[in-house]
LUMBATI-655902 format. One record per residue: residue in three letters; x, y, z of N, C-alpha, C in turn. Coordinates in steps of 0.05 Angstrom, whole numbers, plus 5000, padded with zeros to 4 digits. Layout:
<pts>
alaXYZXYZXYZ;...
</pts>
This chain:
<pts>
unk560151115425559150895409556150865412;unk555150905437552250885441550751095426;unk551851355428550551565414550651525383;unk552951425373553151375345551151155337;unk550850955354548950745348546150845347;unk545451025365542751135365542251305340;unk544351465332544051635308543751455283;unk545451245282545251065259542450945257;unk541450855281538750725281536650925272;unk536851175280534951385273535051435243;unk537451465232537651505203536651275187;unk537351025196536550785182533450765182;unk532250825205529350805208528051005190;unk528951255190527651455173528051395144;unk530351285136530851215108528851005099;unk528450805116526450595109523650705108;unk523050865128520350985130519851155105;unk521851305096521351485074521151345047;unk522651135043522951025016521750755012;unk521550585032520550315028517550315027;unk516450195006513550165003512150435003;unk513350634990512150894987510650914961;unk508150994962506551004938507451224919;unk506951184894507351384873504751534870;unk504951804871502551974868502252034838;unk499951954828499351974799496952164795;unk497352344776495152534769494552514740;unk491952534733491052574706489752844704;unk490753004685490053294685489753394656;unk487253434648486753574622487053874628;unk489153994618489854264626488554474607;unk487054384587485654554568487754704551;unk487454674524489454784506489355094508;unk491455214499491755514500490355644477;unk488155784483486655934462485756194473;unk486156414459485256684468482256694472;unk480756514458477856514460476856464488;unk478556364506477756304533477656554551;unk478656774540478557034555480057014581;unk478657074603479957064629480756784638;unk479756584624480556304630482656204611;unk483856384595485956304577488456214592;unk490156064579492555944592494256154607;unk494856384597496656574612495456634639;unk492856624643491656684669491356434687;unk491956204676491555954691494155794697;unk496255854682498655684684499755674712;unk499655894727500655894754498955714772;unk496355704766494555524782495155234776;unk495655174750496354894743498954814756;unk500954994755503454934769503054884798;unk501355054811500955024839499554764846;unk497654674830496254414835498254184835;unk499954184814501853964812503853964835;unk504754204842506754224863505654174890;unk503254294896502154264923501453974929;unk500353824909499553554914501853354910;unk504253464904506653304903506453064885;unk505253114861504952894842507652804832;unk508052544830510452434818510152394788;unk507752344780507052304751504552454745;unk504652594722502252744713501752684684;unk499552554678498752514650497052754642;unk498052934625496553164616495353124589;unk493053234585491753224559491253514549;unk491153544522490653794508493053984511;unk495253894520497654074524498954134497;unk499254384491500854474468503754494476;unk505454504456508354504461509154744479;unk508054984473508755214489507755184518;unk505555044522504555004550506454814565;unk507454614552509354434564511954574570;unk512754754552515154924557514755094582;unk512355214585511755374608511955204634;unk510754964633510654804657513454704666;unk515054624646517754534654519454764664;unk518855014656520155244667519255304695;unk516555284699515355334725515855114745;unk516354874735516754634752519454504744;unk521654624751524254524742524954244753;unk523554154773524053884784522753664767;unk521253744746519953554729521053574700;unk520653364685521153354656518753224643;unk518653214617516353094604517152914580;unk515352734573515652564550513152594533;unk513452554506511152564489511752734464;unk509952704445510152854419507352964412;unk507353164394504853274385503353074367;unk500753074370499252864355499052924325;unk499453174317499053234288501353124271;unk503853154280506153074264508152894278;unk507552814302509452654317511852804327;unk511753064326513953234335512853444355;unk512353694345511453904362508654014356;unk507553924334505054034325502653894337;unk500654054346498253944357498453884386;unk496253784397496153724426497853474433;unk498953484457500453254468498653114489;unk499052854491498152704514500752644530;unk501952844540504652834551504752704579;unk507052604586507552494612509552674626;unk508752804648510552964664511352804688;unk513952794694514852624716516952764733;unk517052684758518952804777521652664774;unk523652824767526252704760527652584784;unk527152684808528552574831527452314840;unk525052244831523652004839523851784818;unk523551864793523251674771525351704749;unk526251484739528051484716526751334693;unk527151424668525951314645527651094633;unk526450854631527950624619527450614589;unk525050664580524450684552521750814549;unk521150914525518651064521517951064492;unk515451144486514551164458511751274456;unk510651264432508051384426506651214405;unk504051214405502551094383499951244380;unk498751224356496251364351493851184354;unk491651294362489151144365487851124338;unk488750934322487750904295488350624284;unk487550574260488150324247491150294240;unk492550524239495450534233496850674256;unk497050544279498050684303500950774302;unk502550674283505350744282505851014271;unk503951134257504351394244502051584252;unk502551854251500452044256498051994238;unk495751934249493451854233490851894247;unk488751924231486051954241484751674243;unk483551614266482551344270479551314268;unk478551124254475751044252473951294247;unk472051354264470251584259471051824276;unk473551834285474452054302474352324288;unk473952534303473952804292476752914287;unk478552834305481352924302483252704310;unk485852734303487852534310488052514340;unk488452274349488752214378491252044382;unk492552094405495151964410495351854439;unk497051664442497751564469500751564472;unk501751664495504551654501505051474524;unk507251324524507751124544510751124552;unk511251014575514050984585514250764605;unk516650644607517250464629519050624648;unk518150654672519650794693520750614713;unk522950704725524050564749523850764772;unk522650664794522350824818525050814833;unk526251044836528851054849528750994878;unk526351024891526150964919526050664924;unk524250524910523850244915525350054896;unk526250164873527549994853525649854835;unk523049884840520949754824520649894797;unk520149734776519549854750516549824744;unk515450004728512649984721512150114694;unk509950044682509250144655507050354658;unk507450584645505550804647504650894620;unk502150954617501051044591498951254596;unk498951464578497151684581495851734553;unk493351804553491951834527489652024529;unk488352074505486052254503484252144481;unk481952034489480051924469478652144454;unk477552074431476152264415473452344428;unk472652594424470252694437467752644421;unk467952564395465652524379465352244368;unk467552114361467451854348466651624367;unk464251524364463251304381464951054375;unk465350984350466950754343469850804350;unk470751054348473551114355474051054385;unk472251124402472651074431472550774437;unk470750634424470550344429473150204419;unk473950274395476350144384478950234398;unk478850474409481250574424481650404449;unk479450324462479650144486480849874478;unk479949764456481049504447484049534440;unk484649754426487449804418489249844442;unk488349994461489950044485490749784499;unk488849614503489449354516491449194499;unk491049194473492849044455495749164456;unk495949424455498549554454500049524481;unk498549544503499849514530500849224532;unk499349034522500148754523502748714507;unk502948844483505348824466507748974478;unk507249214487509549384495510549324523;unk508849224540509649154568510848874568;unk513248864557514548604552515148444578;unk515648594600516348464625513948424643;unk511548474633509048444648509248594675;unk510048844673510249014696507449114705;unk507249214729504749354736504349594718;unk501749654713501149864693499350074706;unk499850334699498050554704497250674678;unk494650714675493550844651491951084660;unk492651314648491151564655490151694629;unk488151864632487252014609484552144612;unk483952304592481252414587480052214567;unk478252054575477151844558474551914545;unk473452144551470952234539468852014540;unk468751854562466851644565465851634593;unk463451534597462351504624462751224634;unk462551184660462950914671460850714661;unk458650814651456550634641456850564612;unk458950664599459250634570460650374562;unk460350294537461550044527464650074527;unk465850304518468750324519469850284547;unk468450374568469350334595469250044602;unk467049904595466749624601468849454587;unk469649534563471749384548474349404564;unk474949644575477449674590477449514616;unk475149494629474949394656473649124659;unk473148984637471748734637473148524655;unk471748404673472848194691473547944675;unk472347914652472747664636475347664621;unk476747884620479247914604481647944622;unk483647764620486047794637487648054632;unk487148184609488548434603486948674612;unk484848634627483148864635484449044656;unk483449284658484449484677482449504700;unk483349624722481649674745481549974749;unk479150074754478650354759479650434786;unk481550624788482850694813480750804833;unk478750944823476751044842475250824855;unk474650614840473150384851474950224869;unk477550204863479350024877480650164901;unk480250424905481550564926480950444954;unk483050394970482650274996481350475015;unk481850735011480450945026478151045010;unk476051145023473751245008474651474989;unk473651484964474451694946473751974957;unk475452164951475052444960474252614936;unk472452804941471752994921469352914904;unk468553094885466153044869466552804850;unk464252704842464252474823465052574795;unk463852784786464352894759467053014757;unk468353004733470953114729470953344709;unk468653414698468553634678467053864690;unk468354094693467054324706466254544686;unk467554544663466954764644467655034655;unk469755044672470655294686468555404705;unk466555254713464455364729463855194753;unk462755314774461955174798458855144798;unk457754914805459154674816459954474796;unk460354544771461154354750458754224737;unk459254034720457153894705456753624718;unk454453584730453953334745454153084728;unk455252874740455452604728457352594704;unk458752804698460552794675463352694683;unk463552454691466052334699467352214673;unk469352354663470652274638473652254640;unk474852334663477752314668478252084688;unk480251924682480651674697483551614703;unk483951454723486451314729485751024731;unk487050854715486650564716489250424724;unk489050184735491450024741491149744729;unk493349614727493349334718495749194731;unk495348954740497548794753497748854782;unk500248814793500748834821500949134830;unk498649254832498649534841496249574859;unk496649704882494549764901494050064902;unk491550144901490850424902490150494931;unk491850654944491450714972489250924976;unk489251124959487151334960486751464933;unk484451604931483751714905482151974910;unk482552174893481152434897480652564870;unk478352694868477752884847478253164859;unk480053324848480853574860479353804849;unk477553914865475854134856476854404865;unk479454434870480654684880480054914860;unk479455144871479155384855480455614871;unk481155824856482256064868480156284865;unk478856344887476756554886474756504864;unk474056254860472056184840473256124813;unk475856164808477056104783478355824784;unk477955664763479055394762481555384745;unk483355204751485855174734485255064706;unk482954934703482254814676479254774676;unk478254704652475454634650474954344658;unk477054194664476953924676478053934704;unk477053764721478153734748480253514747;unk482653564757484653344757483853124777;unk484752884771484352664790487052564799;unk487152474824489752404837489452144852;unk491351964849491351714864494151644874;unk494251524897496851414908496851124902;unk498851044886498950764876501550634886;unk501150404898503350244909503850004891;unk506349984881507049764863508149524879;unk507549284871508549044884508249074915;unk505849134925505549164954506148914969;unk507348944992507948715009505348605020;unk504948345017502548215028503348065054;unk501848125075502547985100502347685098;unk504147545111504147255111503747155139;unk503046895143502446795170504946725186;unk506746915188509246865202509347025228;unk510546905248510947035274513947055278;unk515047305278517947345280518747315309;unk519547075316520347005343522947155350;unk523147265373525647415381526547605359;unk524647765349525147945327527548125332;unk527948205357530048395364532848285360;unk533148025356535747905351536747935322;unk534948025305535848065277537448325275;unk538848355253540548585249538948845248;unk536548835237534749065235532048985247;unk531749005273529248935285526949085273;unk524648965271522149075259522249085229;unk524349195217524449245189524848985173;unk526448805182526748545168524148395168;unk522648405190520048275191518148405171;unk518248665169516448805151517148735122;unk519648745115520548685088519648405079;unk519548225099518747945092515747895097;unk514248095104511348075106510247945131;unk511847935152510847795177508647965190;unk506547825198504247955209504347965239;unk506347835251506547835281509547845288;unk510148005308512948055317513048025347;unk515147895356515447845385517947975396;unk517648105419519948225433519748155463;unk521948065474522048005503522648265518;unk521148325539521648575553522248525583;unk523948705593524848695622524448975634;unk523148985657522949235671525349265689;unk527049465683529549515698529649815705;unk529649875731529750155740527650335726;unk525250225724523050385713523050405682;unk524850275669524950285640524550005628;unk523349985605522849735592525049685571;unk526549475575528749405556528049155541;unk529149125517528648895500531148715500;unk530948495513533148295515531848015518;unk533347815511532447545517532947475547;unk535347535556536047495584536547775597;unk535847795622536248055635539148135637;unk539848365626542648455626543448575653;unk546048555659547048685683547148995679;unk547849075655548049365649546649415622;unk544149485622542649505597543649735580;unk543549695553544249895534541850075530;unk542150345533539850525531538650535503;unk540050435483538850425456536950195453;unk536950005472535249765469532649785485;unk531550015487528950035500526749965481;unk524449905492522049845476521350085458;unk521650325469520950555453522850585429;unk525450565434527450605413527250395391;unk526850145399526849925379524249895365;unk521949965378519349905366517450135366;unk516850255389514650445390515250695374;unk517550815377518251055362518351005332;unk519750795322519650745293516850695282;unk515250545298512450495289510850755287;unk511350935307509851185306510651345281;unk513151355275514051505251512851385226;unk512651125225511550985201508551015199;unk507151005221504250975220502651225226;unk503851435235502351675243501351845220;unk502151775195501151915171499951715152;unk498251795133496951605115499051445100;unk498451185094495851055097495350925125;unk497050995145496550905172496350605175;unk497950455161497950165161500750055159;unk501349845174504049725173504649625145;unk502649505133502849425105500749595089;unk501649795075499850005064497449895048;unk497749675035495549575019493649395035;unk494149365061492549185077491949325104;unk489549285113488649435137488849275163;unk489549015161489748855186492048965203;unk491648975230493749085247496148895249;unk498449015254500848865261500548775290;unk501148525295501248425323504048465334;unk504248615355506748645369506448505396;unk507648265398507348105422509748165441;unk509048255465511148315484511148095505;unk513347945506513647725524514947825550;unk513247845571514147965596515947775611;unk518347865617520347695631520647775661;unk519447995669519648085697516948075710;unk516748155735514348125751511848235736;unk509648095737507348145720506048425725;unk505348485750503748725755505348975749;unk507748995760509349235757510149275728;unk510749055713511449085685508949175669;unk506649065675504249145661503649435665;unk503849535690503249815696505149995681;unk507649915678509550075663508950065633;unk508149835623507349815595505049995589;unk503049995607500650165603501450455603;unk503250535621504150815622505650895597;unk507350705587508950765564507250785539;unk505050625538503350625514501550865511;unk501151015533499251235533499551425510;unk501951525504502251715481501751585454;unk501851315453501551175428498751055425;unk496951115443494350985444492851025418;unk493251245404491751295379492551105357;unk494850965360495750775340494850485347;unk493550445370493050175379490350065371;unk490249805366487749665361486649565388;unk484249645395483049545420480049605419;unk478549475437475749525440475249625469;unk473449835470472749945496469749995496;unk468449885516465549905518464049815493;unk465149605481463949495457464649635431;unk466149855433466850015409469649945400;unk470049905374472649835363474250085357;unk476750095366478650305357480650155339;unk480350185313481850015294484650115287;unk486350135307489050235302490750025287;unk493050115276494649935260496549745276;unk496549775303498249595320496449465341;unk496749205344495349055365497448945384;unk497449055408499448965428498248725443;unk499848515445499048275460501248215480;unk500448175505502448105526502547805530;unk504947695532505347415536507247375560;unk507647135568509547085590508347135617;unk509647295633508747355661506447565659;unk504047475659501747665656499647595677;unk498247795685495947765704493447825688;unk492147605678489847645660487547785674;unk487147735700484947855714485448155717;unk487848235723488548525725488048665699;unk488848545677488548665651485548685644;unk484048475651481148475645479748705659;unk480548755683479148965699480049245693;unk482049275675483149535669481049695652;unk480749955659478850115644480050205617;unk482650185613483950255588485050005575;unk483449845561484349585550485949615525;unk488349725527490049765504491449515495;unk491549305511492949065504491148825505;unk491948615490490648355493492648165506;unk491747925512493547735525493847485508;unk496047365510496747115496495746875514;unk493746735505492546525521494046255518;unk493046055532494045785530491645605525;unk492045355515489845175509487945135533;unk489045145557487245105580485345345585;unk485845565571484045795573481645765555;unk481745585535479545545517477145435533;unk474845535527472445445540471945575567;unk473645775574473445905600472146175599;unk471146245575469746495572471346745565;unk473946705560475546935552474747015523;unk474247275520473447375493475847395475;unk475247385449477447415429478547695429;unk477047895438478048165440480248185461;unk479948045483481948045504484147845498;unk483347615488485247395483485147315453;unk486447465436486247415407487947175398;unk489947105414491846895406492046685428;unk492146435421492746215439495346085431;unk497146055449499845955442500445705460;unk502145535448503045295463505745195452;unk507245065469509744945460509144725440;unk510544715418510044525397509944235407;unk512044155421512243875430510043805450;unk509443995468507443955488504643925475;unk504244085454501644075440501143825424;unk503343725411502943505392504143235403;unk505643245425507043005434508742885412;unk510143055398511842965375514043175372;unk516543075366518843245365519343375337;unk517643315318517843435292519743295273;unk520843065281522642925263521142685251;unk521742645225520542425211517542485205;unk516142285196513242325190511642355216;unk509842545217508242585242506342345247;unk506242245271504342025277501442125275;unk499641945270496842015267495842165292;unk496742085315495742205340496642505341;unk499042565331499942845331498243015313;unk497642905289495943055270493143105282;unk492142895295489442925307489443135329;unk491543135346491743335367491843615355;unk493443645334493643905321490943995310;unk489543825296487043895284484943965305;unk484943825328483043885349483744155362;unk486244215366487044465378486344705359;unk486844665334486144875314483144925315;unk481544705314478644735313477644865339;unk478644795362477744915387478445205388;unk480845275379481745555379480045725360;unk479645635336478145785316475245805324;unk474145605338471345625346470845855364;unk472845955378472546185395473446445382;unk474046435356474946675342477746755348;unk479346575358482146625366484046515345;unk486546595346488646495328490646325343;unk491946135329493645945343496645985334;unk498345965354501245975350502545755366;unk504445605355505945405369508845485370;unk509845555394512545645396514445405398;unk517045465392519145255392518545035371;unk517145105350516644905329519244875313;unk519944625306522344575291522444725264;unk524744835258525044995233525544805210;unk523444655202523644465180521244495162;unk521744465136519644505116517344315121;unk517944065130515843875135513943965157;unk515144095177513544195199511944435190;unk513144615176511644845165509344755148;unk509844555132507644455114505344345131;unk505944185151503944075169502244295182;unk503644495193502244715206500544875187;unk501544935164500045095144497644935133;unk498044685127495844525117493644495137;unk494244515162492244485183491344755194;unk492044975180491045245185491845355212;unk494345295220495445445243495945725234;unk495245925250495146205241497846335239;unk499646275259502246405259504346195261;unk506246195242508446005243510746135257;unk511446035280513546145297516246075285;unk517846285278520446225265522346455269;unk524946385268527146585267528246615239;unk527346445221528346445193526446605175;unk526646865176524647035162524647005132;unk526947055118526847025089526246735080;unk527246545095526846265088523846185090;unk522546285111519646215114518046365092;unk518746615086517346755065517546605038;unk519946515032520346365007518746105007;unk518645975030517045725032514045785030;unk513145995042510346065041509446125012;unk511146264997510446324969510346064953;unk512245884958512145624945509745464952;unk509045464978506645324988504145434974;unk503945694971501545804958501545734928;unk503845754915503845704886503145414879;unk503845234897503244944892500244884895;unk498745074907495945034912494145204893;unk495445344875493945504856493045344831;
</pts>
């Protein structure tokens, strides 16, 4: 049973790690239409390179431009794990170039899809405004099979000559997305827009004054953009400077984790005269909330339930037993080997955080607080904690010699701790949980990031009925004193009542100590909405 439990825990952890909050990789790729005039750069000499780019970068969605029907046939043969949506711009069937949507079948399912033309008569194949040729946009509503989230996707290709056509295409795109996106889902827009970031059509799409505006994924990327600025190479190295005309845009609840312009070449040969752009986009990203998951290990799925509910701080009680650290509230007579600190927390966190985006909440860079409440003797337990953390040090948030190591986990020790011992340690991988009497004693916020106190002791009030004026004053003074030193406040054993949560949140208590994770998340969202 113990082995089965460990195997189940491992499978469950990896399943959550692989599928929960996993970004969709989106590529915009003008693959250059098939013409013999390109000579050695003609499609028959490039199609394997295009296939390789899509496959190697593991794109889930690819908006292609200039694709002819036979090129799409080639790609779906070379990439059997993908399918495509779209029609030819000349007749709405197979004739002319496509602004097709290629998608990974194992990841995405199509809920509905369609096409429209960039013209005054978008419902039929037509030439728009002063455009040189017909232009089209293809769209779809996808469901992510991993997360269950739905989103709206649209791919297009603006005219290369028509100044008015590009301007009006931007207005039309915003209008059509507003009409077609009936459920107000997050949106991704890709394409060859034949416009520069300084142009009016770009400003129309991205205007901050319009609630229907889009955000440029390169600008919004949480990680610094990778690769050259320009996206048009003309099949040559180093490309044409400042010609950034291919874009990925987002709208709504979508976070861009990273962004790249891919300048890959094979011995100097490029897969197209455009460089593809790639972004990792996370839909409906979890936003951390000011919750502290008290006794997190007592939930059915330790760590993961706190993550699903957005808790920014997690607590686990630890006992040193025969050289091993176990997670229990009370010291067990015969500890279960599956309940070690490594099994329940450190190993799952390493699996989750050791690859990009290296953050507990991918759209946010603040570290997760893992508070370890020491229940056994202070010095021996601390030395074992330090030894255990050594292989995970690269994941930890700490400061050493004034330099910040901004890891995604911040370990804080509470309970039986020797603050002086920890202060003198040359490897300051942990912080300590302070008390109100530590305020004003010179403890830095790097060593003591959190100050905690029992709710009733701090406020001289049991949390029932209306709070007396003196209790509110005590709370406000404690918050002010804690924040003045750059520290955060937590009150443990606070009553699990909405009135108490409201009082603490209104007075800017940083972490609400609770065992009711979904209930507090729901209350927090209500609390925020009432103040908007």
